[in-house]
C-alpha positions, 0 to 999 in steps of 0.5 A: 699353390698350397692354400693353407687356411688358419682353423681355430679348436676348442674343448669344453673339457681339456684345460686352459689351452683349448678351453678358450680354443687355439688356432692351427695353420691346416692344408685344407685337404687336412682331416680335422683335429680331434685332439689338443696338442698340448694337453690331448684333450677331444676338439672341435672345430668351430667355425669361422666367418669367411672374408670377402674382398670387396676392394675399397675405393676412393675410401669406400667397398665397391657397391658391384663386389659386395652385392655379386657376394650375396650381401646386404649392404643398409645406410644410415642416412643424414637424419638418421634412418638406416634403409636398405641399398641392396640385397634380401636378407630377411633381416632387412625386411622391415627398413625402407629401401633407397 
């Protein structure tokens, strides 16, 4: 099976077609594009966030999948305060833990 992710490219100097950015489907082993296919302007690939399948069961994400992927889970209690369930994200360091 050949994986074909969607990559996002953008140009700072090209026409409207590539200044706003465009998506293209490419094999993972393909070299990044260097020029806009429409106007020929120099383009750069923009990193995109990766997707993590956390599997939803009964309307909630499964904590084991989130933890195993290395994420920090933060929940909001009924009193409106945020609490860290698990994880090591430094930005969540000041939050109380459950």
